[in-house]
C-alpha positions in Angstrom: -202.0 126.9 55.1 -201.3 123.4 57.7 -203.1 121.0 58.7 -201.6 122.2 62.7 -203.3 123.0 65.4 -202.8 126.6 67.1 -200.5 126.2 69.8 -202.5 126.3 73.2 -202.8 130.1 74.5 -201.1 130.2 78.1 -204.3 130.6 79.5 -204.9 127.0 77.9 -201.7 125.8 78.9 -203.1 126.6 82.3 -205.4 125.2 82.2 -204.4 121.7 81.6 -202.2 122.0 83.8 -204.2 122.8 86.6 -206.9 120.0 85.9 -204.0 117.7 86.0 -202.4 118.0 89.5 -206.8 118.2 90.6 -206.7 115.0 88.9 -203.9 114.2 90.1 -204.4 114.6 93.6 -208.7 113.3 93.0 -209.5 117.3 94.3 -211.7 116.1 91.0 -213.7 112.6 89.1 -211.7 112.2 85.5 -215.3 112.5 84.7 -215.2 116.4 85.7 -212.2 116.6 84.4 -213.1 118.0 80.8 -215.8 119.8 82.6 -213.3 122.2 84.4 -210.8 122.2 82.0 -213.3 123.8 79.5 -214.2 125.8 82.6 -211.3 127.3 82.9 -210.3 128.0 80.2 -213.1 129.6 78.8 -213.4 131.8 82.8 -216.6 130.4 82.8 -217.1 128.9 86.8 -218.8 129.7 89.0 -218.7 129.7 92.6 -221.9 126.5 92.2 -219.5 125.4 89.7 -216.9 124.6 91.9 -219.4 123.6 94.7 -220.4 121.0 92.9 -217.3 119.9 91.6 -215.9 119.6 95.3 -219.3 117.8 96.6 -219.0 115.3 93.4 -215.1 114.0 94.7 -216.6 113.8 97.9 -219.6 111.9 96.9 -216.6 109.2 94.9 -214.6 109.0 97.3 -217.4 108.4 100.4 -218.4 105.5 97.6 -214.9 104.2 97.2 -216.2 105.2 92.8 -213.6 107.4 90.7 -215.2 107.6 87.7 
C-alpha cells in the first residue's frame, strides 16, 4: 500500500487546464473555479451551470469584484 494519491486521469488533467485558462482570462471568478473543475471532471455541467458561471463573471466585472 502506498500513501501517494492516484495520478489524475486525462479528463481530470484537461479539466484542470481548462479551469486554469478560464481563471487566467477572467472568464470565471476565483470563487467559481472549484465548481467549474468539479463539473468538468464529473461531466455534470449543464447549460444552466455555464450560464450561471458566465453571469457571475460578468456581474463581478461590472462591480469590479473578482472574488
